[in-house]
Structures are given as C-alpha cells and as structure tokens.
BATIMAR-578908 format. One line per 10 residues: number of its first residue (from 0); their letters; for each residue x, y, z of C-alpha. Coordinates in Angstrom, 2 decimals, always signed. Layout:
BEGIN
NUM = a = X:Y:Z; ...
end
This chain:
BEGIN
0 = mktvqrfigk = -18.46:+13.42:+29.60; -17.04:+16.69:+28.67; -16.73:+17.58:+24.94; -13.82:+19.69:+23.99; -13.36:+20.71:+19.95; -9.90:+22.23:+19.26; -9.54:+23.28:+15.22; -6.01:+24.21:+13.57; -5.66:+25.94:+10.72; -8.00:+25.03:+7.65
10 = acmlaatlgl = -8.16:+21.01:+8.61; -6.58:+19.46:+11.43; -9.20:+18.60:+13.95; -7.16:+16.47:+16.00; -8.65:+13.10:+18.10; -8.65:+14.73:+21.02; -11.67:+17.01:+20.25; -14.15:+13.60:+19.86; -15.56:+14.39:+23.51; -13.83:+11.52:+24.91
20 = tafgatsasa = -11.57:+13.31:+27.90; -11.60:+10.15:+30.26; -9.58:+7.98:+28.25; -7.73:+5.21:+30.76; -8.34:+1.79:+30.59; -11.08:-0.04:+33.24; -9.73:-3.43:+33.97; -8.54:-3.98:+36.73; -5.97:-5.84:+35.10; -3.54:-4.98:+32.30
30 = anataveyhy = -4.65:-6.35:+28.79; -2.75:-6.27:+25.24; -3.75:-3.11:+23.33; -2.81:-1.62:+20.01; -1.86:+1.79:+19.69; -2.79:+3.02:+16.34; -1.77:+5.64:+14.13; -3.77:+8.43:+12.49; -3.05:+10.71:+9.88; -4.82:+13.77:+8.51
40 = sghyfmtafp = -3.84:+16.75:+6.48; +0.01:+16.35:+6.58; -0.32:+15.79:+10.82; -0.07:+12.60:+12.83; -1.87:+11.28:+15.92; -1.82:+7.61:+17.48; -4.52:+6.52:+20.46; -4.88:+2.85:+22.46; -8.07:+3.80:+23.79; -10.67:+1.77:+22.24
50 = deilaidsga = -13.80:+3.94:+22.61; -11.16:+7.06:+20.50; -10.29:+4.54:+17.82; -14.21:+3.26:+17.46; -15.03:+7.31:+17.17; -12.27:+7.69:+14.79; -12.81:+4.86:+12.71; -16.93:+5.86:+12.33; -15.63:+9.70:+10.86; -16.29:+11.45:+13.83
60 = aggwkrtgys = -13.50:+13.04:+13.75; -13.67:+14.14:+9.96; -10.86:+13.50:+7.91; -8.73:+11.47:+9.65; -7.29:+8.24:+8.40; -5.39:+5.19:+9.84; -1.56:+5.25:+8.17; -1.76:+1.40:+8.41; +1.03:+1.49:+11.50; +0.25:+0.13:+14.86
70 = fkvqdqplgg = +1.93:-1.57:+17.31; +0.88:-3.70:+20.81; +1.00:-1.66:+23.80; -0.43:-2.87:+27.35; -3.65:-0.45:+28.99; -2.53:-0.81:+32.17; +1.01:-1.00:+33.99; +2.69:-4.50:+34.63; +5.51:-5.89:+36.46; +8.78:-4.12:+34.48
80 = yrsvcrfylt = +6.41:-1.70:+32.79; +6.50:+2.05:+32.19; +3.69:+4.37:+31.77; +3.18:+6.83:+28.44; +2.06:+9.78:+29.40; +0.28:+11.78:+27.17; -0.28:+15.40:+26.97; -1.57:+18.21:+24.63; -0.01:+21.52:+23.69; -2.79:+24.21:+24.76
90 = gasrgshfyt = -0.59:+27.67:+24.45; -0.48:+29.65:+21.50; +1.41:+27.43:+19.42; -1.15:+24.15:+19.71; -1.38:+21.23:+18.13; +0.69:+18.32:+18.82; -0.13:+15.29:+21.29; +2.78:+14.70:+23.13; +3.98:+11.04:+24.63; +6.62:+10.24:+26.90
100 = adaaecaelk = +7.43:+7.25:+28.48; +9.94:+8.85:+30.98; +8.75:+9.51:+34.45; +10.40:+12.75:+35.34; +9.74:+13.99:+31.95; +6.31:+13.40:+32.83; +6.06:+15.20:+36.01; +8.34:+18.00:+34.70; +5.45:+18.61:+31.73; +2.89:+18.34:+34.81
110 = tdldwkyeav = +4.32:+21.83:+35.96; +4.38:+23.39:+32.55; +1.05:+25.59:+31.55; +1.54:+25.17:+27.74; +0.99:+21.49:+28.23; -2.27:+20.04:+29.43; -1.71:+16.53:+31.16; -4.79:+14.38:+29.33; -3.95:+10.50:+30.73; -1.60:+7.64:+31.05
120 = afsvpsrssd = -1.97:+6.50:+27.33; -0.87:+2.91:+27.70; +1.91:+0.59:+29.43; +5.53:-0.05:+27.85; +8.34:-2.36:+28.77; +11.01:-0.72:+30.66; +14.35:-0.57:+28.91; +18.06:-1.41:+30.22; +20.16:+0.62:+32.55; +21.43:+2.63:+29.63
130 = gsclsgqvpv = +18.33:+3.41:+28.32; +18.78:+0.75:+24.94; +16.18:-1.23:+24.00; +16.41:-5.14:+25.43; +16.38:-8.10:+23.77; +13.55:-8.35:+21.57; +12.33:-5.38:+21.77; +12.47:-2.71:+19.14; +12.74:+1.46:+19.11; +9.46:+3.50:+18.87
140 = yrlynnrlsg = +11.31:+6.46:+16.90; +9.66:+10.20:+17.86; +9.82:+12.62:+15.12; +9.06:+15.94:+14.94; +7.88:+18.43:+11.56; +9.65:+21.28:+12.62; +6.50:+23.26:+12.14; +6.66:+22.81:+8.59; +2.88:+23.35:+8.67; +2.91:+25.63:+10.82
150 = vpnhryttcs = +1.75:+24.01:+13.38; +3.95:+21.29:+15.84; +2.97:+18.05:+15.52; +5.13:+14.76:+16.44; +4.93:+11.23:+15.38; +6.13:+8.37:+16.58; +6.91:+5.05:+14.47; +8.69:+1.61:+15.27; +9.81:+1.84:+11.34; +13.39:+2.70:+10.25
160 = girdsmvssg = +11.82:+3.41:+6.49; +9.11:+5.68:+7.96; +11.73:+7.51:+10.20; +13.84:+8.11:+7.79; +11.43:+9.14:+4.82; +10.07:+11.84:+7.56; +14.01:+12.91:+8.15; +14.27:+12.93:+4.36; +11.39:+15.29:+3.77; +12.57:+17.49:+6.94
170 = wvaegeamcv = +11.40:+16.41:+9.76; +13.26:+16.32:+12.73; +14.37:+12.80:+14.13; +14.58:+13.24:+18.43; +15.60:+9.70:+19.31; +13.64:+6.78:+20.82; +10.81:+7.57:+22.98; +9.80:+4.11:+24.06; +10.73:+0.71:+23.53; +7.79:-1.87:+22.66
180 = taassdcgyp = +8.10:-5.97:+22.11; +9.48:-6.68:+18.60; +6.97:-9.11:+17.49; +4.60:-6.05:+18.92; +5.38:-3.54:+15.95; +3.39:-3.56:+12.50; +5.15:-1.16:+9.95; +1.82:-1.62:+7.90; +1.65:-1.98:+4.22; +2.87:+1.77:+2.89
190 = vvdtgqtktf = +1.65:+1.64:-1.19; +4.08:+3.83:-2.47; +2.40:+5.80:-5.34; +3.20:+5.05:-8.68; +4.67:+8.27:-9.73; +1.72:+9.30:-12.54; +1.85:+12.60:-12.59; -0.13:+13.45:-16.06; -3.68:+13.47:-17.15; -5.37:+12.24:-20.00
200 = stsieiaapg = -8.64:+12.08:-22.16; -8.70:+9.09:-24.23; -6.57:+10.18:-27.15; -4.11:+12.83:-25.77; -3.01:+14.31:-23.10; -4.90:+17.06:-21.44; -5.05:+19.91:-18.33; -6.23:+18.51:-14.55; -9.81:+18.93:-14.86; -11.73:+19.91:-11.91
210 = sgqtfygqda = -14.56:+17.99:-9.66; -17.36:+17.80:-11.84; -15.75:+17.15:-15.28; -15.40:+14.75:-17.74; -11.98:+12.39:-16.81; -12.09:+13.78:-13.08; -10.57:+11.42:-10.81; -7.49:+9.91:-12.31; -4.38:+8.64:-10.45; -2.11:+12.31:-11.07
220 = qfagtqpsyt = -5.05:+14.04:-9.12; -4.22:+12.05:-5.64; -1.12:+12.41:-4.13; +0.29:+9.16:-2.53; +3.46:+7.96:-0.11; +5.77:+9.28:-2.80; +8.87:+7.12:-3.57; +11.71:+7.18:-1.91; +15.87:+5.48:-2.55; +18.97:+5.76:-1.64
230 = ksndgltvkd = +21.37:+3.61:-3.56; +24.61:+2.71:-1.94; +28.17:+3.96:-1.86; +29.20:+0.70:-3.38; +26.35:+1.21:-6.00; +25.27:-2.97:-5.78; +22.16:-2.50:-3.61; +18.99:-0.07:-3.33; +17.38:+0.93:+0.02; +13.29:+1.78:-0.51
240 = nvtgltwqqs = +12.64:+4.21:+2.58; +9.28:+3.67:+1.93; +9.03:-0.18:+2.30; +11.90:-1.37:+3.97; +13.08:-3.41:+1.11; +16.80:-3.39:-0.06; +17.30:-4.46:-3.62; +19.74:-5.71:-6.24; +20.73:-2.18:-7.93; +20.75:-4.50:-11.06
250 = qtagdiywtd = +19.36:-7.66:-12.25; +20.97:-10.60:-12.78; +22.44:-11.47:-15.97; +21.21:-13.77:-18.38; +17.56:-15.42:-18.17; +16.47:-18.70:-16.50; +13.28:-20.31:-15.57; +11.56:-19.83:-12.47; +12.49:-23.55:-11.08; +15.90:-22.21:-11.37
260 = aeavpvalnk = +15.58:-18.80:-9.78; +16.28:-19.33:-6.35; +19.33:-20.01:-7.18; +20.38:-17.00:-7.22; +19.50:-14.94:-3.84; +21.46:-18.22:-2.74; +24.24:-17.49:-4.59; +24.17:-13.43:-3.49; +24.24:-14.77:-0.07; +27.35:-16.95:-0.53
270 = asyggysdwr = +28.78:-14.29:-1.96; +27.77:-11.65:+0.74; +26.54:-9.93:-2.22; +26.60:-5.77:-1.02; +27.48:-6.99:+2.49; +24.52:-9.17:+2.96; +23.77:-12.69:+3.37; +20.00:-12.79:+3.37; +18.66:-12.15:-0.41; +15.80:-14.00:-1.35
280 = lptirelysi = +13.11:-13.67:-4.16; +10.87:-11.21:-3.92; +6.66:-11.71:-3.93; +4.67:-10.52:-6.68; +3.41:-7.06:-4.19; +7.26:-6.71:-3.58; +8.36:-6.57:-6.89; +5.35:-4.56:-8.40; +6.15:-1.70:-5.02; +8.87:-0.60:-6.97
290 = wnaskgwpyi = +7.18:-0.55:-9.93; +6.60:+3.40:-11.35; +4.39:+5.23:-14.16; +6.24:+8.55:-14.16; +7.55:+7.68:-17.81; +6.91:+4.26:-18.90; +8.77:+2.00:-20.75; +10.34:+1.49:-18.27; +7.99:+1.27:-15.90; +11.02:+1.78:-13.02
300 = dtnyftvsyt = +13.19:+4.64:-11.87; +15.97:+4.06:-14.27; +18.11:+6.87:-11.69; +18.07:+4.22:-9.25; +17.50:+1.21:-10.50; +19.29:-0.56:-14.39; +16.67:-1.96:-16.83; +17.81:-4.77:-19.27; +15.69:-6.56:-22.05; +15.58:-9.84:-23.05
310 = sqtdlshaim = +16.60:-8.29:-26.57; +17.73:-5.25:-27.61; +15.53:-5.48:-30.52; +12.35:-5.85:-28.56; +12.45:-3.10:-25.86; +9.06:-4.59:-24.43; +10.59:-7.29:-22.67; +11.95:-6.61:-19.07; +10.40:-9.29:-17.29; +11.59:-10.13:-13.68
320 = wsstkytgll = +10.60:-12.81:-11.34; +8.54:-12.77:-8.16; +8.09:-15.59:-5.72; +4.32:-16.01:-5.75; +3.61:-18.97:-7.37; +0.34:-18.88:-9.70; -2.70:-21.16:-8.01; -4.37:-22.75:-11.72; -2.67:-23.47:-14.67; -2.39:-22.35:-17.83
330 = rssiegnvga = -5.36:-22.77:-20.29; -4.84:-21.06:-23.34; -2.72:-22.38:-26.12; -1.39:-18.84:-27.29; +1.68:-19.61:-25.43; +1.79:-23.43:-25.96; +2.42:-25.68:-23.06; -1.34:-26.08:-21.88; -1.28:-27.24:-18.39; +1.89:-26.02:-17.76
340 = emafgvnfgt = +2.15:-24.34:-14.15; +2.93:-21.01:-13.88; +4.07:-18.50:-11.36; +4.39:-14.05:-11.64; +6.76:-11.61:-12.82; +6.81:-8.02:-13.36; +7.65:-6.38:-16.31; +9.30:-3.93:-16.13; +9.33:-2.75:-19.90; +5.66:-2.68:-20.34
350 = ghikaystsv = +4.49:-2.63:-16.87; +2.13:-6.00:-17.00; +2.08:-8.39:-14.19; +1.61:-11.59:-15.62; +2.01:-14.96:-15.01; +4.42:-16.99:-16.95; +5.23:-21.04:-17.56; +7.65:-21.89:-14.57; +9.80:-24.68:-16.47; +9.19:-24.36:-20.89
360 = gpkhmvravr = +8.66:-21.47:-22.86; +10.39:-18.12:-22.38; +13.07:-17.82:-19.69; +13.22:-14.43:-17.85; +15.20:-12.45:-14.74; +15.71:-11.73:-11.23; +16.25:-9.21:-9.34; +16.59:-10.10:-5.56; +15.84:-8.29:-2.21; +15.97:-8.29:+1.42
370 = gpiygtssfv = +14.30:-7.20:+4.25; +11.13:-7.44:+6.49; +7.70:-9.63:+4.12; +6.39:-6.02:+3.08; +2.65:-6.36:+1.34; +0.21:-8.03:+3.74; -2.81:-6.98:+4.37; -5.44:-6.98:+6.98; -9.14:-6.37:+6.24; -11.78:-5.75:+8.65
380 = dngngtvndq = -15.85:-6.04:+7.42; -17.40:-2.92:+9.18; -20.68:-4.14:+8.55; -21.68:-1.18:+6.76; -21.05:-1.66:+3.02; -17.26:-1.29:+3.52; -14.18:-2.38:+4.25; -10.98:-1.34:+5.83; -7.92:-2.40:+5.24; -5.93:-1.54:+8.57
390 = atglmwtqsd = -2.76:-2.62:+7.10; -2.59:+0.21:+4.14; -5.20:+2.79:+5.41; -7.51:+2.48:+2.61; -11.39:+1.94:+2.65; -13.20:+0.30:+0.04; -16.94:-0.27:-1.08; -17.96:-3.86:-0.18; -19.40:-4.63:-3.59; -18.48:-3.38:-6.98
400 = sgvgmdweha = -20.42:-1.75:-9.76; -22.06:-4.79:-10.89; -21.92:-3.60:-14.46; -19.12:-2.44:-16.63; -18.52:+0.38:-18.60; -15.49:+2.23:-20.18; -12.86:+4.20:-18.38; -14.48:+7.37:-19.14; -17.36:+6.39:-17.73; -16.15:+4.59:-14.64
410 = lawaqtknge = -14.21:+8.26:-13.65; -18.06:+9.66:-13.78; -19.50:+6.75:-12.26; -16.92:+7.53:-9.35; -18.21:+11.74:-9.16; -22.10:+10.38:-9.13; -21.63:+8.15:-6.00; -19.98:+11.03:-4.12; -22.93:+13.33:-5.02; -24.80:+10.50:-3.85
420 = kllgysdwrl = -22.81:+10.37:-0.41; -22.53:+6.75:-1.23; -22.32:+4.58:+1.87; -21.86:+8.13:+3.66; -19.31:+9.23:+2.14; -18.43:+11.84:-0.63; -14.85:+11.22:-1.67; -14.88:+7.61:-3.43; -12.72:+7.12:-6.43; -11.22:+4.97:-8.29
430 = pnskelqslv = -8.01:+2.92:-7.55; -4.96:+3.69:-8.46; -3.23:+0.46:-9.96; -0.85:-0.57:-6.88; -3.93:+0.41:-4.55; -6.25:-2.15:-6.50; -3.39:-4.47:-6.56; -3.43:-4.59:-2.91; -6.64:-6.54:-3.24; -5.65:-9.34:-4.91
440 = dytrsaeats = -5.32:-12.32:-2.84; -2.94:-14.58:-4.74; -3.74:-17.88:-3.33; -7.47:-17.74:-5.15; -8.38:-17.76:-8.70; -10.94:-19.30:-11.10; -8.12:-22.08:-11.96; -7.28:-22.96:-8.46; -6.32:-26.66:-8.13; -7.48:-26.44:-4.64
450 = aanvgpaisp = -11.17:-26.59:-4.39; -11.06:-24.44:-1.71; -9.39:-21.64:-3.26; -11.65:-21.74:-6.26; -13.23:-18.16:-6.79; -12.05:-14.52:-7.87; -8.79:-13.69:-6.48; -10.00:-11.16:-3.90; -10.68:-11.75:+0.15; -14.10:-13.53:+0.18
460 = lfntssitne = -15.06:-10.39:+2.65; -15.62:-8.81:-0.96; -18.66:-9.02:-2.98; -17.38:-9.74:-6.32; -20.18:-10.01:-9.63; -19.57:-13.28:-11.68; -19.55:-13.07:-15.63; -19.85:-15.19:-18.23; -16.64:-14.67:-20.28; -15.72:-14.84:-23.85
470 = agatdypyfw = -15.68:-18.86:-23.61; -19.28:-18.77:-22.45; -17.82:-19.97:-18.27; -18.54:-18.23:-15.30; -15.86:-16.01:-14.79; -15.04:-12.46:-12.81; -13.90:-8.95:-14.10; -11.16:-6.92:-15.01; -11.75:-4.08:-12.68; -10.37:-0.66:-13.65
480 = tntsaggkdg = -7.77:+1.63:-12.08; -7.21:+5.49:-12.70; -4.28:+5.07:-14.08; -3.56:+5.38:-17.35; -1.19:+3.33:-19.86; +0.82:+2.87:-22.88; +3.11:+6.21:-23.83; +5.70:+3.76:-25.66; +8.68:+6.47:-27.46; +5.66:+9.74:-26.55
490 = eplvfawyva = +2.64:+7.77:-27.63; -0.09:+9.24:-25.84; -1.54:+6.88:-23.19; -5.28:+5.90:-24.43; -4.95:+2.73:-22.55; -5.51:+1.98:-18.65; -4.22:-0.36:-16.39; -6.51:-3.08:-14.86; -6.53:-5.89:-12.48; -7.55:-9.47:-13.54
500 = fgraadasgk = -9.87:-10.53:-10.26; -10.83:-13.44:-12.32; -9.16:-15.31:-15.42; -6.53:-13.08:-17.21; -7.98:-14.61:-20.84; -6.73:-14.35:-24.48; -9.47:-13.54:-26.77; -11.18:-16.61:-26.77; -11.66:-16.55:-22.62; -9.27:-18.98:-21.74
510 = dlhgagairf = -6.55:-18.05:-18.79; -3.35:-16.82:-20.50; -1.88:-14.73:-17.28; -3.41:-15.63:-14.55; -5.61:-14.57:-11.85; -4.28:-11.12:-10.25; -2.55:-10.26:-13.20; -2.43:-6.01:-14.93; -3.12:-5.75:-17.83; -4.08:-2.45:-19.52
520 = dakvtgkpqg = -7.27:-2.11:-22.68; -8.01:+0.23:-24.52; -10.87:+3.78:-22.71; -12.65:+3.16:-25.57; -13.76:+0.80:-28.16; -11.89:+0.22:-31.30; -8.19:-0.39:-29.71; -7.95:-4.04:-30.22; -5.39:-5.80:-27.56; -4.20:-9.00:-29.78
530 = qdaervfnyv = -3.92:-12.46:-27.86; -5.91:-10.59:-24.87; -9.75:-10.04:-24.28; -10.57:-7.05:-25.38; -13.61:-5.93:-22.89; -13.39:-1.66:-22.88; -16.82:-2.26:-20.26; -14.73:-3.12:-17.22; -16.33:-3.05:-13.83; -15.40:-0.74:-10.68
540 = rlvrgttd = -14.45:-1.36:-7.01; -14.37:+2.31:-5.06; -11.69:+3.19:-2.47; -10.96:+6.30:-0.47; -8.38:+7.36:+1.67; -4.79:+8.23:+0.82; -2.06:+6.38:+2.35; +0.77:+9.34:+1.99
end
C-alpha cells in the first residue's frame, strides 16, 4: 500500500496522507456507512472509509479532530443510488478534497491533470428529475472557503445553520452537492463558546499567561464555535445560526410555576407567534446554549435578547424555566418545601443553572424555542482511558483527578499532565462551563427516585470519584471549569464556575439545587458562598480538542 504525505502551509496535513490509498468498500453488497467530518486549522475533511476513520481517530493524522457532524451513506451503489467520486487537488494550489455525485462532473474532472481521482467515496440516493431532493431526503450543502486561508478547501454539511454561519464568515455557498435520507442527517452538537475573552488571577484581571506560566489554560485562551445570531425583521424572534434553534427575542411577561410553563408555547402556537406554530419549552442544554459570559450580569447577549428581572431592586434574578425535570427531590430546608419536585432553569442574571421547586415557592419566566432538539451526546469508550463524544468532537479523560484542588492548582495540574503526555496526549485542558455541561446526564443523580438512575450525573462510561460530603453522606464531587465567574458592577472575577455531578449541596450537605447544577466557588479559600457548600478544593476532568 503506497504511503502519500502532503503538507499544506504550517499545519494542514490532509487525511489523504494517511497511507490508505486503496479505500473502496470491499463487501459484495452495499451496507450502511457514516460520512464523518473532521477539522484541523481552519480546514475540513470528510470520509466514510472505516480504515481511514480509524486511523484519524487514533491520531495518525496529527491534529485532525471530529467536528461531531456526520450523515449516513451506502458504501457501495444500490438501485436508485448515485456514486460519489472523490478527488484531490494536486496542482500548485493543492489542498482540497472534492466530492461530486454528478457523473458528468466526475468524468470531466478525471481528464483534468490538476485533479487526482482517488475512489468512489460512497453512494447516495438519486435526486428528482429537476435536481431537487426527493421527499424524505435533505440536501448536502457544498461550501468553498474562497482561499481565506490561502489554500482552497471545501466543506460538505447537511446543517443549514452551519451553512449560514460559514457564509457569514466569508465562505461561498456553492449549492447542493447531493442528497441523503433525512433520518440519516446528524448535525451533531456544536458547543457554542462562552464568549469569555479576558483572563484572571484569583483577584484581578491579568494579561493572558503563556504556556508554563501560572494561570495558563483559562477559557479565553481557547477559541470555540463563536455565537452567531440573526434577529427577525419584526423583532419577535432570534435565529441561532450555530445550533439552528429559533428563540423568542423576549421572555414571557410575568412569573409562573414550572407546572404552568407548558401553557406558554401552547399559547404562542395558537397565535402563530413570529409566524410559527411549533414553539416548545427548551431543554436545559438548549437554554444554556444562549448563555454568554462576555460581560456577565446579565449572562446573555443583550444585542439580540431582551432580559428582564423578577425584581428591579434585585438584578440577580432573571430565571428561565427549561423542560428538564430533576430526577431527585429537594432535600435542603433553606428554600423550604423539603421533598418538593424540582425542574432546572438558567438564571441569566447571575449565570447559574439550578433546580427549582416546580409548584411552590418563587415563580420564574419562560423563553420559548423552536427547531430540532439540540444537545444529544454520543459517547464512545476508546478503550485507552479516553472517551470521545462524537457529537461535540471533544475527547475526555475517562477518569477524573481523584483529588480536589483549588482553581489555580487545577489549571497547573492540566499543564503537569501535558508534560507527562497523559494517555499519549499533551494538549489537555480544563473544559469551559458549556463543555463540561455537555457531559451532564440529567436522567441520573445521587437523589434519583428510581434506583436505576442513582449515581453521578454522568454516563457510566466515565469513572467518577466518590466523596463524603458535609452531611457525612456518600456523594460525588464538584468539577472545576476554566471559566471565571462574578463580575457584578465591574467586580473582579474572583470566582470560577463548577458543575455539580453529585448533590449541589447547601452548607450542611443537603441537596439544594440538584445534580447537574452549575454554580461558582471561590478560587481560593476565605470567600464564603452563603447558603451553598463552599469547597474550593474541587475535582478535574480534562478535555482536549475544540468545537470550532
């Protein structure tokens, strides 16, 4: 098997260089396959060849990582299917793989000396006679980078939100390259960046530290998928160009209990609000996707979203209900109603995710959403101490730190592990708050009323340390993020966000806000958190890769 290597500029080694030249399917009959997308240094590549996927996932292509996007294809032609030819640009401007399901275009490119024909990449369903996708199919959009990086590159996606976002950043939409079955399209789970752009010590804002320096590895030092919104002409709705979700621009007037929240989208649908009749309550992941830490207080982009407060004398409470119900019951007496059922909400004032009583105590607001369900993870145990989320494109350590540490030492611990090439990699980091929330399994908790769901609020594929909490009960740790918190009225960000995979406890160790809550803790001791359990020495689960 001939090995070919090509390097483009400083970083862009394409996956065709893996030494896997005889890629075609070998089975006698067609079978389902998955076209998986990868990204590296601003370039995109996709493949459905199992050996190529295995090689890239194992690190043979250097920095190439899954984006989390994919769609189903056939590995060989079927009746009514079209073969997709794969080419590689070999001339002076080489750099782009190109796919076409057009037989005439395939034949023409085979005569062009600048293009190297590699193989039939896979097969896709035929189109209608006018070239449009048939019922039950969705288009695969083709995008061209217009040499933004100096090297040509094409991207293929079934996700209209990605297409629109890429076009807004300068890519050229080249139409529909092919069609695939609608059920096979997986637009993944793009984690929208937190928007945090500044770096901090335990008390003040600081210049971005370099690798090896104290406080290196903060949220602002790693670029992710940046937020992108479009407000409707009538001002009633906001389209999230990354997730594909459409939101109410303003939340509902007045506060209600969670048990009454479902009536809000029902009323919106009846009124065809914004011209739509498919409004619903957002899940907690969907609601947190529009959380933004670029300013803090409020934690939302006020250029696009209106945010109101429960009380204009208390600018900390701008709580929106999600559809996600907590699996346990309230155990703390601080908010009364011990034993009450709870559901999660996002406080866009202070930035917290907490579970609140569904039918007693304070009432909260609703911001409805419409569009495809967002935020479904797809974990794969790599068998080497790491777990990939195929939906987000992130790789995680299967085990946690096994010991708690303050925030400064948590950042330093990641650098130490990189020096040791933990599990074979040297680019581990603390996750930001949205990345760590992507690991939360909201069907599980230490307080779950169903025995089958009792445990840390994370997939059992992960190993999670147990602790003895403030009440003397077996529990699970808080986990640090690299995202700083605080900042009310210009205050320095002396806190950092954590995710509670066990009880989000009060100071006595009783469950107050539910497993999966996101709260902040002091970066160092001596800054009590009032009603919340102050631990400071929290655990770490490392991540590598980005979702941009």
